[in-house]
C-alpha positions in Angstrom: -35.0 61.8 -34.5 -34.1 63.0 -38.0 -30.7 64.1 -36.8 -30.1 60.6 -35.3 -31.0 59.0 -38.6 -28.6 61.2 -40.6 -25.8 60.5 -38.2 -26.4 56.7 -38.6 -26.4 57.1 -42.4 -23.1 59.0 -42.3 -21.4 56.4 -40.1 -22.6 53.5 -42.3 -21.7 55.0 -45.7 -18.3 56.5 -44.7 -16.8 53.3 -43.4 -13.6 53.9 -45.3 -13.1 57.0 -43.1 -13.9 55.4 -39.8 -12.1 52.8 -37.7 -13.9 49.9 -36.2 -13.5 48.9 -32.6 -13.7 45.3 -31.2 -16.0 44.5 -28.3 -14.4 44.4 -24.9 -15.0 42.4 -21.7 -14.5 44.0 -18.3 -13.7 40.5 -16.9 -11.0 40.1 -19.5 -9.4 37.1 -17.8 -12.7 35.2 -17.9 -12.5 35.3 -21.7 -8.9 33.9 -22.0 -8.7 32.9 -25.6 -10.4 36.2 -26.7 -7.7 38.0 -24.8 -4.7 36.1 -26.0 -4.3 32.8 -27.9 -1.4 32.0 -25.5 -4.0 31.2 -22.8 -5.3 28.2 -24.8 -5.0 25.2 -22.6 -4.1 27.1 -19.5 -6.0 24.6 -17.4 -5.5 21.3 -15.6 -7.1 19.3 -18.4 -10.2 20.9 -20.1 -12.2 24.1 -19.6 -15.5 25.5 -20.9 -16.1 29.3 -20.7 -19.3 31.4 -21.4 -19.4 35.2 -21.4 -22.2 37.7 -21.7 -22.0 41.5 -21.8 -24.8 44.1 -22.0 -23.2 47.5 -22.6 -25.2 50.7 -22.2 -28.6 49.1 -21.7 -30.4 52.4 -21.1 -29.5 53.7 -24.6 -31.4 52.7 -27.9 -29.4 50.1 -29.8 -27.4 48.7 -26.9 -24.3 46.6 -27.5 -24.7 42.8 -26.7 -21.6 40.6 -26.7 -21.4 36.8 -26.3 -18.4 34.5 -26.2 -17.9 30.8 -25.7 -14.9 28.6 -25.8 -13.6 25.1 -25.0 -9.9 24.5 -24.5 -7.8 21.5 -23.7 -4.3 21.0 -22.3 -2.1 18.2 -23.5 0.8 17.9 -21.1 2.6 15.3 -23.2 2.9 17.7 -26.1 3.4 20.9 -24.0 0.4 22.2 -26.1 -3.0 23.8 -25.7 -5.9 23.7 -28.1 -9.1 25.8 -28.2 -12.3 26.2 -30.1 -13.9 29.6 -29.6 -17.1 31.4 -30.7 -17.8 35.1 -30.4 -20.7 37.3 -31.5 -21.4 41.0 -31.1 -24.6 42.9 -31.9 -24.8 46.7 -32.0 -27.4 49.2 -32.7 -31.2 49.0 -33.5 -30.4 47.5 -36.9 -28.5 44.6 -35.2 -25.1 45.1 -36.9 -23.8 41.6 -36.2 -20.3 40.2 -36.0 -19.9 36.4 -35.6 -16.6 34.7 -35.4 -15.4 31.1 -35.0 -11.7 30.5 -34.2 -9.2 27.7 -33.6 -6.4 28.4 -31.2 -3.0 26.7 -30.5 -0.4 27.4 -27.9 2.9 25.8 -27.0 4.8 26.0 -23.6 8.5 26.7 -23.8 10.1 26.0 -20.4 13.0 28.5 -20.2 14.2 27.2 -16.8 12.7 25.7 -13.6 10.8 28.8 -12.7 10.2 30.7 -16.0 8.1 29.7 -19.0 6.9 31.4 -22.2 3.7 30.3 -24.0 3.3 31.6 -27.5 0.0 31.1 -29.3 -1.7 31.6 -32.7 -5.3 31.5 -33.9 -7.1 31.2 -37.2 -10.7 32.4 -37.4 -13.5 33.0 -39.9 -15.9 35.9 -39.5 -19.4 36.6 -40.7 -20.6 40.3 -40.6 -24.1 41.5 -41.6 -26.9 44.0 -40.8 -30.7 43.7 -40.6 -31.6 46.1 -43.4 -35.3 46.0 -42.7 -34.7 48.0 -39.4 -32.9 50.8 -41.1 -34.4 54.1 -42.1 -32.7 56.0 -45.0 -32.6 59.6 -45.9 -34.8 59.4 -49.0 -37.5 57.8 -46.8 -37.4 60.8 -44.5 -37.1 63.6 -47.0 -39.6 62.3 -49.6 -41.9 60.4 -47.2 -41.1 57.4 -49.2 -41.8 54.0 -47.4 -39.5 52.2 -49.8 -35.9 53.3 -50.1 -33.4 52.8 -52.9 -30.4 53.6 -50.8 -30.3 50.1 -49.2 -29.2 48.7 -52.6 -25.7 49.6 -51.7 -25.7 47.0 -49.0 -24.7 43.4 -49.7 -27.7 41.0 -49.4 -25.3 38.3 -48.1 -23.1 38.4 -45.0 -19.6 39.6 -45.5 -17.1 36.7 -44.9 -13.4 36.9 -44.3 -10.5 35.0 -42.5 -8.9 36.6 -39.5 -5.4 35.8 -38.0 -3.8 36.6 -34.8 -0.9 35.7 -32.4 0.3 36.4 -28.9 2.4 35.1 -26.0 2.5 34.9 -22.2 5.6 34.9 -20.1 5.1 33.8 -16.5 6.5 32.5 -13.2 4.7 31.2 -10.1 3.3 34.6 -9.0 3.4 36.9 -12.0 2.6 36.9 -15.7 2.8 39.3 -18.6 1.9 39.1 -22.2 1.1 40.7 -25.6 -1.5 39.8 -28.3 -2.0 40.9 -31.9 -5.4 40.5 -33.4 -6.5 41.0 -37.1 -2.9 40.9 -38.3 -4.1 40.4 -41.9 -6.4 43.5 -41.6 -9.4 41.9 -43.4 -11.8 44.0 -45.5 -15.1 44.2 -43.5 -17.1 46.7 -45.7 -20.8 46.0 -46.1 -21.2 48.2 -49.2 -18.5 46.9 -51.5 -15.8 49.6 -50.6 -12.6 48.9 -48.8 -12.8 49.2 -45.0 -9.8 47.4 -43.4 -10.2 46.3 -39.9 -7.4 47.8 -37.8 -5.1 45.5 -35.9 -5.9 45.3 -32.2 -2.9 45.3 -29.9 -3.0 44.5 -26.2 -0.6 44.2 -23.2 -1.7 42.5 -20.0 -0.3 41.1 -16.8 -0.6 40.8 -13.1 0.9 39.7 -9.8 -0.6 37.4 -7.3 0.3 38.0 -3.6 -0.5 35.1 -1.3 -1.7 36.3 2.1 -2.4 33.0 3.8 -2.3 29.3 3.0 -2.9 26.0 4.7 -0.4 23.3 5.7 -0.8 21.7 2.2 0.3 25.1 0.6 -3.2 25.7 -0.8 -4.1 29.4 -1.0 -6.7 30.6 1.5 -6.5 34.3 0.7 -4.7 36.4 -1.8 -4.6 39.8 -3.6 -4.0 40.0 -7.3 -3.1 43.2 -9.1 -4.0 43.3 -12.8 -3.5 45.6 -15.8 -4.7 45.6 -19.4 -3.8 48.1 -22.1 -5.5 47.8 -25.5 -5.3 49.8 -28.7 -7.0 49.7 -32.1 -6.6 52.4 -34.7 -6.9 55.7 -32.9 -8.6 54.2 -29.9 -6.9 53.0 -26.7 -7.7 52.3 -23.1 -6.1 51.0 -19.9 -7.7 49.0 -17.1 -6.0 48.7 -13.8 -7.2 47.2 -10.5 -7.1 44.5 -7.9 -9.0 41.4 -6.8 -9.2 40.0 -3.3 -9.8 36.3 -3.0 -10.8 34.5 0.2 -11.4 30.7 -0.2 -14.2 30.6 -2.8 -15.2 34.3 -2.8 -13.6 36.9 -5.1 -14.2 40.7 -5.0 -12.5 43.3 -7.1 -12.5 46.8 -8.4 -10.6 48.6 -11.1 -10.5 51.8 -13.2 -10.7 52.2 -17.0 -9.3 55.2 -18.8 -6.2 57.2 -19.7 -6.4 60.5 -17.8 -3.5 62.8 -18.1 -2.2 60.9 -21.2 -5.0 61.2 -23.6 -8.1 63.4 -24.0 -11.3 62.5 -25.9 -12.8 64.5 -28.9 -14.6 66.8 -26.4 -11.2 67.7 -24.9 -12.2 66.1 -21.6 -10.1 63.7 -19.5 -10.3 60.2 -20.9 -12.3 58.6 -18.1 -14.6 55.6 -19.0 -15.7 53.5 -16.0 -15.2 52.1 -12.6 -15.8 48.4 -12.6 -16.9 46.3 -9.5 -16.7 42.5 -9.6 -18.0 39.7 -7.5 -17.1 36.0 -8.1 -17.9 32.7 -6.5 -16.4 29.2 -7.0 -18.1 25.9 -6.3 -16.1 22.7 -6.9 -14.8 23.3 -10.5 -17.3 26.0 -11.5 -16.6 29.7 -11.2 -19.3 32.4 -11.7 -18.5 36.1 -12.0 -20.7 39.2 -12.2 -19.4 42.7 -12.9 -20.9 46.2 -13.3 -19.4 49.1 -15.1 -20.3 52.4 -13.5 -19.9 55.0 -16.3 -17.9 58.1 -15.3 -17.6 59.7 -18.7 -20.1 62.2 -20.3 -22.5 59.3 -20.8 -23.0 58.8 -17.1 -26.6 60.0 -17.1 -27.6 58.1 -20.3 -25.8 54.8 -20.6 -27.0 52.6 -17.8 -23.5 51.3 -17.3 -22.7 47.7 -18.4 -23.6 44.3 -17.0 -21.4 41.3 -17.5 -21.6 37.6 -16.5 -19.1 34.9 -16.9 -19.1 31.1 -16.2 -16.0 28.9 -16.2 -16.1 25.2 -15.8 -12.8 23.3 -15.4 -12.9 19.6 -16.0 -10.2 17.2 -15.0 -9.6 13.7 -13.7 -8.2 13.2 -10.2 -5.0 11.9 -11.7 -4.6 15.1 -13.8 -5.5 17.3 -10.8 -2.8 15.7 -8.6 -0.2 16.0 -11.4 -0.9 19.6 -12.2 -0.9 20.7 -8.6 2.8 19.9 -8.6 3.4 21.7 -11.9 5.0 25.1 -12.1 3.8 25.7 -15.7 0.2 26.8 -15.2 -0.2 30.6 -15.6 -1.3 32.0 -12.2 -3.7 34.6 -13.6 -7.1 35.6 -12.1 -10.2 33.9 -13.3 -12.2 37.1 -13.8 
């Protein structure tokens, strides 16, 4: 136990030497504005999204991530708007990161089949820690119930603005995009030092292959291949997999890691997880559940990761009929 406490202290007080890592969602397309501001307004009219992730539940101090967003498409302005909230809690001391963001995207119609959708966001972040749950070195060594080490921490949450941008290029059956988060590299130190948040870069895309459709050209079954590469500081990963959709049921599986390209600090192949996904759609509501089966060294200790998403698309019948004829809705997967 003492070793664990010393490790925690080292990580907290050497923040200028370490690089932070943003939370991630296995169902990355079910958190569209978190993935790329270019997805703001990629819906018939309006959309509400909720996400929950419980990572490594079998370990002390698990990671809990929440996200919620509402976005709206304005056809007349070729624009999309979104309001998004995201929170992440990590560790037994509840290191907390809360973020509120405004997103804007604009559709550029290159020709009759190709469109590009750039987007930007402005957000404001609050970051704090529950100091009462921390145990410091002087409490352990000197058996002192009251520590003086916690005076280094700010008693108020750290606040900072955060900026990002991205774009999506797409046609009827494929899409590809890039996103850049934390482009202003805000200082997120809790102890008054300088700890710049590294910029997060991601590339993502996919292809939707229609297997069958009805006489009205509505899809009955399809297979969608997706990929997502993300990098932040010295950390990077790649997700690749496929979804099968039949009417209102979706099932998928993909792999996360970079074997053969990158090895971790233990000089082992960079394998992380195999993710399985199940989704169901009813009217305008889509619900997804995924489980990450850990395949790294943590396989016996982590408990994997559970994730749930809820997407509700809201539109009038007039808007639905109009958007069915449109070629400018990104054809990406919901989960």
